[in-house]
N, C-alpha and C positions, 0 to 999 in steps of 0.2 A: 515198894509201890510208889513213895513219894519221889524217889529218884527217877522213874520212868514216867511220872504223870506230866510233867512240863513238855518233854519232848513229844508226847502223844498228842497233847493238844496242840502243839506247833503243827504237827504233821497235819492232823485233821484241818486245821484252820487253812493251811497251805493247799491242801486237796480241795477245800471247799472254794478257795479264791481262784483257783485255776479252772474249776468246773464252772463257776459263775462267769468268769471271763470267757471260756469258750462258748458257754450258752448264749450270751448276749453279744458275742461279736458280730460286727456287720459283715454279711457274707456279699462279696462282690462278684456279681456274674458277668461272664464276658459279655461286651455289647458288639453287636455287628454293625457294620457300616450300611448306611442306607442304599450304597450301591457298591458293588465290586469296584475295587481299583482298576485304571485302564492298564492294558497289557499290549504287548507288541504284538502285531499280526503277521510278522514275518520273522523268520529265524535271525537274520542279520539286519539289524536296526540300530540307529543312534537315536537316543531321547534327548528332548530338549524342552526348554521352557518357552512357550509362544505368547505373544502379546498381540490382540486383535487391534488393528489399525485400519483407516479408511485407505482407499487407494492413492490418495494424494499425500498421505501421512497426514499427521496433525498440523494444522497451520495456526500458530499462535500470534493472535492479532494485537497490534498495539496502535496508538495514535501518532499523527505526525508532529504535532505539538501538544503540550500539556494545556489542560483548561478543564472548567467547569462542564458537566455533562448536562445539557438541557434537553435531549431528546434521545429515547431509545426505542428502535422501531421493530426489533425482533425479540424472540425469546428462546430459549432452549428447546430444540427439537424442531425449529422451523426449516424449511427448505427455502434458500436464497438463491437468487440468480446473479450472475456477474455483474458488478456496477450496483446492486441494489444497495439502499442505504441500511445502515446496522446502527450507528448511533452518531450523534453531532456533540459539538461544544458551543459555548457561548461565544458569539460572533457580533456582539452588540458594537463594539469600538471599530471593528472593521467595516460594519455596515454602514456607521457614520463617514467613515473616511471614503467609502465607496460613493457616497452621494456627493461628497466633495470633488472626487476625481470625475465623475461624471459631468458635473457642472463645468469643471475646466476643460473637459472634452468638448462639451457643446460650445463654449466660447471660441476655442480653437478652430472648430469647423466652421463657426459663424464668419471668423475674420478669413479663413481660406475661401469660403464662397463668396464673400464680398469682393475679393481680389479678383476671382475666376469670373465673376459676373460683369466687371467692368469692361467697356463703359455702359452705362445706364442709357436705356433709350430716353430718358428724361433730360440727361446733362448735356446731350448734343445739341438741340436747338438753341438754349442760350449761349453756347459758345459760338455757334455760326451766327447769332445775331452781333455778337461782340465784334466777329470778323468784319460783318458787313458795316457796322457802325465805325470801325476803324478805316474801311475802306472810304467809306464817306467823309471822314474827317481828313484822309489824306488828299481826295480829289478837291475839298475846299480848300486844304492848305495850299494846293497846286495852283488853283484859281488865283487866289490872293498873291501869291509869289509871282506869277506872270504878269498881273496886273501891276504890280508895283515895278517889275523890270521893264514893263512896256512905256514907261514914262521916259521920253527922251531928254527932257530937260531935267538935269539932276539937281537943279536947284528947287524945282518943285516938291520934291520929297527928300526927307532926310535919309542919311546913310543908315542911321540906326534902324528906322523902320523896314528898310529892305533887308538887314541883317537879320531882323526878328522874324520876317516872314520865311526866309530861306531856312532859318533854324526850326520854326514850326512845321515847315515841310517835311525836313529831316525827321523831326520828332513823330510826325504822323506816320511817316515810313516805318520807323522802329516800332511804333505802337501798333501797325498792321501786321508786322513780321511777328511780334510778341502773340497776339491773337492767334495768328495763323499757326504758330508752333503750339500753341495750348489746345488748340483744336485737334491737331494732328495726334498730340500726347494722348489726348482725352480718347480719341478713336483707336489707338494702339492698344488700349487697356492697361492692365496692370503689369509691372516690370517683371520678368521671368525670375530674378533672384528673389524677389519679394515673396512670389508664389511658392517658390522652393523652400525658402524659409517658413512660410504658413504651414507647408506639407511637413515640414520636419515638426513642427511644433503639434500638429495634429497626431503625428506618429508618436511622439513623446508621450501625449496625453493618453493615447490608446494603449501603449506599453504600460504606463502607470496604473490604468485602469484595470488592465489584464492582469498586473500583479497582485492587486487587492482582491479580484475576483478569484484568483488561484489560492490565494492565502484564506480567503472564506471556503473555498471548496476544499481545501485541505483540513479543515476543521470538521468535516463530514466524512466518517470512515464507511468505506463500500466494501462489499464482498469482492475479493479478487478473482474468484471462479464461481461455477454452480456448485454450491456445498449444502451441508447440514449445519446448523448451529449445534454443536456438541457440548459446549460449556459457556455460560454466559455470567460475567461477574461485573457487568456493568449497571450501574443504578443511578437513577436522576438525582442531581445535586452532589453526586461524587465528585471529587477532583481526581481526573484521569491523567496518569503520568505517561509520558511517551518513552520509548527505549525499551530495551529487554527488561522483563518483569520476572520475579520469581513465580508470580500468580499471574498468567496473562489476563488480559481483559476479556477476550473471548477466544475460544478455540474452534476452529471449522475443520470439516473433513468432507472432501469432495471424491468423485468418481462412483462408477455403476458397480465395482465388486468391492469386496472386503478382503483384505490382506492380513496375514499372520507373519509376525516377524519373530522368529524362532532363534534362540541362543544357543549354540552349540558349544561345548566345552573344547577348548583349544586342544585338548588331549585327543578328542575323538574327530576334529574339524576335518581331518585328512581322510576320514572315510566317507563323507559326504560328497556326492556326485551330483551334477546338474540334471534335471529333467528325471529324477528318480521319483517314485510314488511316496507319498507322505500322507498322514492321516492325524488329525486332531482331534483330541477328546475334551469336552468340557468338564472343568473340575467340579467335582460333586455328582456327576451324571455320567458314568462311562458310558451308558447307553447310547449317549448323544455323540456320534461320531460323523466326522465330515471330511471327505476325500480333499486332498490339497493338489494344487496345481503349482510346479516351480515357477517363480518369476525371476528371481537374480540372487546373486550374492552381493554382500556388503563388503567390498575387498578389505576394509581396514577391520583388524581385529582389535576389540575394544574390551576395557575391564567389565567384569561382571557386575550389572547393578540390580538384578533381580535376585535376591538372597532369601533362602527359606528359613533361616535361623537355625539350622542344624549345627550342634556344637562341632561336628567333623567338617563343616563346610569350610573351605578356603575362601577369604575374601579377595585374595590377589588373583583368582583366576580370571583369565581372559577369555572371551568368548568370540566365536564367529557367527555373525548375523546373517540367516537365511531368510528370504521374503518369499512365502507363498500365497497363492490365490486360493480362496474358498469356492470351490466349483459351484457350489449352491448359493446362486446370488440373493435368494431370499431366507439364507440361514439365520435364526433368531440370536444372533450373536451381537454383544455391546462393544464399542470402542473402549479399550483399555482392559478387557477381561483377558485373564490369563488361562492358557490351554496347555494341554500335556501333548507334546507333538512327537510323533515317531517317524523317523525318516528310514526307508529301506535303503540298504546300500549292498551292492553286488560283490563288494570286495571284501572277503574274511580277513579279520584282524591277524591271524596267524600267518597267512600267507605273505600279508605284507610285512611283518616282522621278520619273517625269514627272507624275504628278500632285502629288507634293510640291513640285516645283519649280514647276508653275503657281500653286499654292496660296501658295507664297512670295512670287512675283512679285505676285500680286494683293493680299496684305497689305502689301507695299511701296507 
């Protein structure tokens, strides 16, 4: 009995342990999905992963120059018109330079106006008076010269006085000619080359002013088209970098329709034909089905970017992108949302393979 006691106790203990484990084991009941998965509506279809995008595609905005953000005028979800202000950068230095350029332009325009308005009506009477004075002086000098020359007895006058009066007469003639030339010059107005030079100065000042105004305008980013603000990462006080960014400052989308960009595996791309029916399902709710209308092919086949994480998925797969338009313009879809797309194809795969095989055999 002692020889069978220990094996008996061990067997009873093992039986009890197994029974206890089976009694308190967690029972996992099968879970049902909230909605059945989408399925093809036609016998010959090609499946692809679609991404919702606006008709204009996503427009990633950046700024022309880098600077500190001083104004943000929109928020995500706003509809904007082409040319509407989105955000602006600090422009205090350019505003100060703008005032300097405006003052320089005003001065250049004033110099040009001064030249173009010559002669002034107030300057002509004094010049005419100087001409009349010179004429009177000439007449007096002529009288004095004739008087001294009319003396017949040369001993009565000195030769020196005669020469002085003759020289005074000639000087009066020269003075009259000078005043008349000055009057003619005054009446002729400004010299044409001087006006041309002044106009050039005005044009240069205007160009410099326009340059500063353009630089100030570049600090304000505006909407390129009528669109919706899809994403806004601009905040007051932040330093906005120009150029391509990993995270754009703003993303816009325009157009009246919603597009879906479907990725078709390169092994199935040959089956897709233009203008064939297609349908898209919302992920998580197969009841939401939207008919699609063909728009275009993207001719360049690219590496697959939308990965599911499946262990059997090949990461070196290339895909053909096909763009479709959602027929319902009021479809409650969001840009960036993934969809399951099924594209009908009229060409059976077996027929194509048979045709390809015969063609290859004929080539051999």
